[in-house]
N, C-alpha and C positions, 0 to 999 in steps of 0.2 A: 366569630370574626370582629373582626381591630376595623376603626377606619379614624386614622388621622390628616387635619385639614392644617394646615397653618397659610401663614399671608401676610407681606412682608417679611420672614424669617430671611436673618442673619443669615452668608453663606459658611457651609460646609454641616448647618444643619440639615437642612435634603438627606446630601451624600450618609448622615449616621445612619439617618433613618434607612433607609434602604440594606443596609447591616441586614435587617427586620422583618421588610413592610416592602411590599410592590408597591410605585409611582404607577398609580390607576391613570392619572391626568396630573398638567401640572401646579406641583403643593397638596397633592389629594393623594396620600396610601394607605395598603389594605395589608393585611394580612392576618396570620392565625399565633399570634406568641403568645405565650402561656402568661399568668398571674402576673411573677417575678418576672421577667422579661417586658413587663407595659410597666410595671412598677419603675422601671428603671428607666422604662423611655421616656416614662412621661416627670420624673425626675431630671433628664436631662433635655428634653424641651421648657423645661417650668423652670428653670435657669438656664437658659441661652437664648432667651426666645424675644430679653430686654421690650423695644418695641412697636414689636408686632404683635401677632396674635397666632391663638397654636386652642385647636379642638382636639380632643379625645373623644368617639363614642367607641366604648364596649361592656362587652356583657357584664349582665346583670340581670337578679334572679329578683327581680322586677316581671308588674304587671307589661308593662312595654318589649320585655326581655332586654334591657340593655341601659345606661349609662352617661354621662357626656360630665368633660373633666374643659373648662375653658380654662386660660394662659394667656397674659399681654395684652396693651392699652385697652381702650374700647376693647374690650371683647364684653360678647353677648352670658350672661348671666344663665346657668342654667335654675330654675326654680320647679319647687316640688309644690302642685296645684291639688290635690285629694288623690295624690298615689301615679301622677300622670309629671315626663318631665316637661317644661316647660321651656324656651327656651327669650331672656326680658331680654330686649335693644335697648344701649345705652341712647339716655336722651340725649339730643342736639342741645347747647346752648339758644335759647329764647323758646322750645321747643315743648308743648302741652304737650298731656300725658296719653290724648287721644290722635298723636304723633302729626298735628298738626301748625303749624307756627302761629304764636299769640303771638296775637294784634286786638 
C-alpha cells in the first residue's frame, strides 16, 4: 500500500493523484500502484509541489517494510537510524536541538 500526504498543494495536484489513488481524507491519498506508477507520481509531485509539502510512504524491503520520500518547503527529512526510518523535523529559527526556545 502507498500513502501520499499533501500539505498546501497547488491546485490540480490533488486531482492528478485521484487518477491512481483514493483520497481518504483531505490531502491524504492511499492505493496500491505498481513501482513504475509510484515513481511517475513522485516525479510529478516533486516537480509541482513548489511551496507545499509532499510525503510518500511506500512498500520497501526494510525492517519496517516501508520507506518514505519527501518534497517541498520546510519538509520533515527521513533519517536512517540503525536500520529504522525516523523523521527529522526542521528546526525553527531560534529553536534549540531539544525543540525548546533557546534563551
